[in-house]
C-alpha positions as CSV (number, residue, x, y, z in Angstrom):
1,M,76.9,113.8,116.4
2,R,76.3,114.0,112.9
3,R,79.6,116.0,111.9
4,S,81.6,113.6,114.6
5,V,80.6,110.3,113.0
6,I,81.4,112.2,109.5
7,A,84.8,113.9,110.9
8,V,86.2,110.5,112.0
9,A,84.8,108.3,108.8
10,P,87.9,108.9,106.9
11,A,89.8,107.4,109.2
12,A,87.5,104.8,109.9
13,L,87.9,103.6,106.3
14,L,91.7,103.8,106.0
15,V,91.7,101.4,109.1
16,A,89.1,98.6,107.5
17,I,90.6,98.8,104.3
18,S,94.4,98.0,106.6
19,G,92.7,95.5,108.5
20,W,91.0,93.8,105.0
21,E,94.7,94.0,103.2
22,I,95.9,92.2,106.1
23,A,93.3,89.7,106.6
24,T,93.8,89.0,102.6
25,I,97.4,88.3,102.9
26,A,96.9,86.1,105.9
27,R,94.5,83.7,103.8
28,A,96.6,84.1,100.5
29,G,98.2,80.5,101.1
30,R,101.7,79.2,102.5
31,D,103.5,80.6,99.3
32,T,103.4,84.4,100.5
33,G,105.1,83.0,103.7
34,T,104.4,82.0,107.6
35,D,105.1,84.7,110.4
36,A,107.8,82.2,111.2
37,E,109.8,82.7,108.1
38,W,109.4,86.2,107.6
39,R,111.1,86.6,111.3
40,A,113.8,84.5,110.0
41,A,114.3,86.6,106.8
42,A,113.9,89.9,109.3
43,G,116.7,88.7,111.0
44,A,119.0,87.9,108.1
45,V,118.4,91.1,107.3
46,R,118.7,93.1,110.7
47,Q,121.9,91.2,111.0
48,R,123.7,92.7,107.6
49,Y,121.6,96.2,108.0
50,R,123.9,99.8,107.8
51,R,122.1,102.9,108.2
52,G,120.5,104.4,105.1
53,D,120.0,101.3,103.3
54,L,116.6,101.0,101.9
55,I,114.5,97.7,102.1
56,V,111.3,97.1,99.9
57,F,109.1,94.3,99.9
58,A,108.4,92.3,96.1
59,P,104.8,92.5,95.2
60,R,103.4,96.1,96.9
61,W,100.9,94.3,98.3
62,T,103.1,92.3,100.9
63,D,104.2,96.1,102.4
64,P,101.6,95.4,105.4
65,I,103.5,92.0,106.7
66,G,106.7,93.4,106.1
67,R,106.5,96.6,107.4
68,M,105.2,94.4,110.7
69,V,108.5,92.7,110.6
70,L,110.7,95.2,110.0
71,G,109.2,98.7,110.1
72,D,111.6,100.1,112.6
73,L,114.1,100.2,110.0
74,I,112.1,101.9,107.4
75,P,112.3,105.9,108.9
76,V,109.4,108.2,108.0
77,E,111.3,110.1,105.6
78,T,112.6,106.5,103.7
79,A,109.2,105.1,103.5
80,A,108.1,108.7,101.8
81,R,111.2,108.9,99.6
82,M,111.0,110.6,95.9
83,D,112.3,107.5,94.3
84,A,115.1,104.9,94.9
85,A,117.9,106.4,92.9
86,R,119.8,107.9,95.8
87,Y,120.3,104.5,97.6
88,G,123.5,102.4,97.4
89,R,122.2,99.1,99.3
90,I,118.5,97.7,99.3
91,W,117.3,95.3,101.0
92,E,114.8,93.5,98.9
93,L,112.2,90.4,100.5
94,S,109.8,89.3,97.9
95,V,107.5,85.8,97.5
96,R,106.3,84.0,94.5
97,G,109.4,85.4,92.7
98,A,108.2,88.9,92.6
99,R,111.1,91.6,92.3
100,A,110.9,95.3,93.4
101,P,110.9,97.9,90.9
102,E,113.4,99.9,93.4
103,G,116.1,97.3,92.5
104,R,116.2,97.5,88.6
105,G,119.8,97.2,87.1
106,A,121.4,96.5,90.6
107,R,123.6,93.4,91.1
108,V,122.8,90.7,93.6
109,A,125.7,90.9,96.4
110,W,123.9,88.5,98.7
111,H,121.0,86.7,99.0
112,A,119.0,83.8,101.3
113,A,115.3,81.9,101.1
114,F,113.7,81.4,104.3
115,G,111.1,79.3,103.3
116,A,108.5,81.4,100.9
117,V,110.8,84.4,101.5
118,T,113.3,85.4,99.4
119,V,116.3,88.1,101.1
120,R,118.2,89.8,98.2
121,L,121.1,92.9,99.0
122,L,121.1,94.8,96.0
123,E,124.2,96.9,95.2
124,R,124.6,99.6,92.9
125,E,126.1,103.6,92.3
126,P,123.7,105.9,93.8
127,V,123.6,109.4,92.3
128,E,124.7,112.2,93.9
129,V,122.5,115.0,94.4
130,V,123.4,118.3,94.3
131,T,120.3,119.9,95.1
132,D,116.8,118.9,96.6
133,F,114.3,120.9,95.6
134,V,112.1,119.8,98.6
135,D,114.5,120.3,100.9
136,A,115.3,123.8,99.6
137,F,111.8,125.0,99.8
138,S,112.6,127.4,102.8
139,R,114.8,129.2,100.3
140,A,112.4,129.6,97.3
141,A,109.8,132.3,96.6
142,V,106.1,131.3,95.9
143,A,103.9,133.6,93.8
144,G,100.3,133.6,92.2
145,A,96.7,132.6,93.7
146,Y,96.6,129.3,96.0
147,A,94.4,128.2,98.4
148,T,94.8,127.9,101.9
149,R,92.4,126.2,103.4
150,S,90.7,122.5,102.0
151,R,88.7,120.0,103.7
152,D,88.9,122.0,106.8
153,R,93.1,122.0,107.1
154,D,96.0,124.1,106.1
155,V,97.3,123.4,102.5
156,A,99.4,127.0,101.9
157,P,102.4,125.8,99.8
158,A,104.6,123.6,101.8
159,V,106.6,121.1,103.0
160,D,104.6,117.8,103.6
161,I,103.9,114.2,103.5
162,E,101.1,113.3,101.1
163,E,99.6,110.4,100.0
164,V,99.7,110.4,95.8
165,G,98.3,107.2,94.5
166,F,97.9,105.4,97.9
167,E,102.1,105.7,98.8
168,P,103.2,108.8,100.8
169,H,105.4,111.4,99.5
170,R,107.4,113.9,100.9
171,C,106.5,117.1,98.7
172,V,106.2,120.6,98.0
173,R,102.4,120.8,98.2
174,V,100.6,123.7,96.3
175,V,97.0,124.7,95.9
176,P,96.4,126.6,92.7
177,R,93.2,128.2,92.9
178,P,90.7,126.9,89.5
179,D,92.5,127.7,86.3
180,Q,95.5,129.3,88.6
181,T,99.1,129.0,88.5
182,V,101.5,129.1,91.5
183,R,105.0,129.8,90.5
184,V,107.8,128.2,93.3
185,T,111.6,129.6,92.2
186,Y,114.9,128.9,93.6
187,S,117.9,131.4,93.1
188,P,120.3,130.8,93.0
189,V,120.6,127.0,93.0
190,A,123.4,124.9,91.9
191,L,122.2,122.3,89.5
192,G,124.2,119.1,87.4
193,R,123.3,117.1,84.8
194,S,120.4,116.1,85.1
195,L,117.1,117.4,87.1
196,V,114.8,114.5,87.8
197,G,111.5,115.2,89.6
198,Y,108.0,113.6,90.1
199,V,104.3,115.0,90.3
200,G,101.2,113.6,91.5
201,L,97.6,115.2,92.8
202,A,97.1,114.3,96.5
203,D,94.7,113.5,98.6
204,V,92.5,110.2,97.9
205,F,89.2,112.0,98.6
206,T,90.2,115.4,96.9
207,R,90.2,113.0,93.9
208,R,87.1,110.9,94.0
209,D,85.6,114.4,94.0
210,R,87.5,116.4,91.9
211,R,88.1,115.1,88.7
212,E,90.4,117.8,86.7
213,P,93.9,117.7,86.5
214,A,96.4,119.5,86.9
215,R,99.9,120.7,84.7
216,L,103.7,121.3,86.0
217,Q,105.6,122.9,84.2
218,V,109.5,123.5,84.7
219,E,111.8,126.2,83.5
220,V,115.8,126.8,83.8
221,D,116.9,130.0,83.7
222,G,113.9,131.1,81.8
223,R,113.9,128.4,79.5
224,P,111.0,125.6,79.6
225,V,113.0,122.2,80.3
226,A,109.6,120.1,81.5
227,D,105.8,120.0,81.2
228,V,103.7,117.5,82.9
229,T,100.2,117.0,82.3
230,V,98.7,114.9,85.5
231,G,95.6,113.5,86.6
232,V,93.5,111.8,89.4
233,D,94.4,108.3,88.3
234,D,98.4,108.9,87.7
235,G,100.0,108.5,90.5
236,W,103.6,109.6,90.8
237,V,104.5,110.4,87.5
238,R,108.5,110.9,87.0
239,F,109.9,113.5,84.7
240,E,113.6,114.3,83.7
241,A,115.8,117.1,82.0
242,D,119.0,117.2,81.2
243,T,120.3,120.5,82.6
244,E,124.2,122.4,82.3
245,P,126.0,122.2,85.7
246,S,125.4,125.7,87.0
247,P,126.2,127.1,90.6
248,R,123.9,129.5,90.5
249,A,120.4,128.9,88.2
250,T,117.0,130.0,88.1
251,V,114.6,126.8,88.9
252,T,110.7,127.7,88.7
253,F,108.1,125.0,89.0
254,A,104.8,126.4,88.0
255,A,101.6,124.2,88.9
256,T,98.3,124.9,87.5
257,A,94.8,123.5,88.1
258,L,93.2,123.0,84.9
259,G,89.3,124.2,84.8
260,G,87.7,126.7,86.0
261,R,86.0,123.8,88.7
262,A,89.1,122.3,89.8
263,T,89.2,123.7,93.6
264,D,91.0,121.5,96.3
265,R,93.7,120.0,93.6
266,L,96.5,119.5,95.8
267,V,99.6,119.5,93.7
268,C,102.7,117.3,95.1
269,F,106.2,117.9,93.3
270,A,109.4,116.9,94.3
271,A,112.5,116.8,92.8
272,E,116.4,116.6,92.6
273,A,119.1,118.4,90.7
274,R,121.5,115.7,90.3
275,R,125.5,115.4,89.3
């Protein structure tokens, strides 16, 4: 019985946190929008929504109520996106004058207010992705000393949706042994003029119990182009490197668990080669 209680404790904790978050929003006051105002705002989005649009909420803590009215238009892959650069149309629902960072630099193509809730359709030129390294992982070669089990789950190198910085991200997950490096190599692979990526440490419970950082180094044709050290409180960390366009480059992502006690260090990264 004791093992059973322990096993469900993390899930119960997350449910409790979610319930507290929603209750807090409900008590926050009319300037966060009534149920009717959120439903009206959602209806306006539904009338104009196109497949592939991105929907975001601001401030970030309004996500739970936003997902209650528009969650069916936010696929898991979109919620767990690397970033918003590949989206040309972004729906922003906001309160208290907040703006979502995903829409930075975009023009307002349409907007309306529904009580306390403001809706904006933001448009911009999306980036052109030459290679998505998460999608291409099945063609990558993995080498190095890595763990395959952590906290009673399979953590062999794979693509998965992981919690990083309390948000979901679809990523390549590797778990290097303490003080060891795991190299994920793509060859041949197409490159554009830039390589943009993110890295973070997954799993709130392992971050709580293991405080050691990790490092991600990126090489293109044997040349270092990026080097990021990420800690337990850093979240989803962006990196970028200029690259020469090539149809047959070799790109390696090398993840290292820093320190002899760095067990269960779930390193999560995603990257795109962009035109």
